[in-house]
Structures are given as structure tokens and as C-alpha cells.
Residue, then its C-alpha position, 0 to 999 in steps of 0.5 A: m051162961y053167957a058163952l052159950i048164949t053167944f054160941i047160940i047167936i053166932f050159930a044161928l047168924i051163920a046157919y041163916f048166912i048159909y040158908v040165904r046164899n044157898k037159895i037158888p035164884k026165883g025162876l030157876e028152882g027145876i035146875p039141878f045144882i052141881s058143885m063147882l069144886p073139881t072144876i076150880l081144882a083143875l083151874l088150881q092145878q093148871k090143867h090143859h083147857d082140853e082137860i078142864q073141859d073133860t072135868i067139867a063134862e064129868s061133873s055135869r053127870g049128863y045134865d045139859l043145864y045146871l047151876s053151879r056156885f063161885i064164891n057169892r055167885t051162881a053161874l048158869t052153866i049150858n052144855n048143849p048149844l041147842y039151848l043157846k039156839n033156842f035162846f037167840t032165836k026163840i025170844e023175840n018179842d020179849d023183853p031184852p035182859k037187863l043187868n043189875m050191876d054196871y059191869r062196864k066200869i069193871v070190864g068195859e075196857f077189856f070187853g066192850d059193851g057187846l051182846i053180853f054187856s049191853n042193854g035194851d035196844k042195843w042188846r036186841t041190835f047185837r042179837k039180831l046181828a048174832n042170830p045167823a050164827f045159828n042159822k041152818a042157812l049155813s051148809p055143813d059141806i060150806v063149814g067143813k070146805i072153809t075149815f079144811e082150807l083153813f088148816n091147810f093156810m095155818q099149815q103153810d105158816l108152820 
């Protein structure tokens, strides 16, 4: 009898843990959830970067924006650059995002406190600097010409 009660309690705790862990973050309820397992398997098999990108594209099932989970973190994956362009250009008056954890202690030595790891006014300043990267002012002809010149320059060193 004690074994049955213990089993029921353990089962209830495991079920509660799974429920809490699989809860989609508030505000992201309409975004589809897709498994990250194929991508993790490709990384563990040490596949080439292009093959991993193909795996991500195949596992996204055609969604441009989806959620996935790795260990205990939920990740928002963006496959369409237009979403990033809208993020960087359309939220001028909104408050900048705030990070809950102080990541600078963990990765600040390697990445610094740029756009991704900054908060407040510093984030707003870096975002304004990043905006021209998504601006239409840069002509595709100019980008193509510069890219072609870069490849010619790189081939000289080979």
C-alpha cells in the first residue's frame, strides 16, 4: 500500500514537472512549437554547417517563426529576415527589452555588452546603429559589386 502511494506521489510530481516545463511562455501562445531533436542530432554527428541549416529548414515545416526547446530553455527561431527588419525598425517608441539574468558574468568576456546583451539606453543606442543594416538605402547593385570585388580580393590570397 505504501509503495502504491509513493508511486502515485512520484507520478504526480513528474507529471507536474512536465506540465510546468512544457508551458509556452506568456505572449507566445500563437507560435507553433517544433522539436529541436533533428538539429541536435545533426550537431552531435558533427555535420557541416550547410547540412545543419538544411536540417533546420526541413524541421521548421515551412514556418518562418517557431518555438523550440533545448534542455530547460525555450528558444524563438526566426527563419525570415523580414521579421528581424520589422523588429529593428518598427519598435521605436517601445521600451527596450530587459534581460532577466546577468549574462555579462557568463559570456561578457567573449561577447561584450553589445546589442544582444545590453539593456535600456545602451540597447537603444546600439539598435539605432544597427538600423541602417536593414535599410533600403543600400542598393542591391552596390552590394553585388562590393561582394564581387571581395571575392576577387580573396582569390588573390589563395
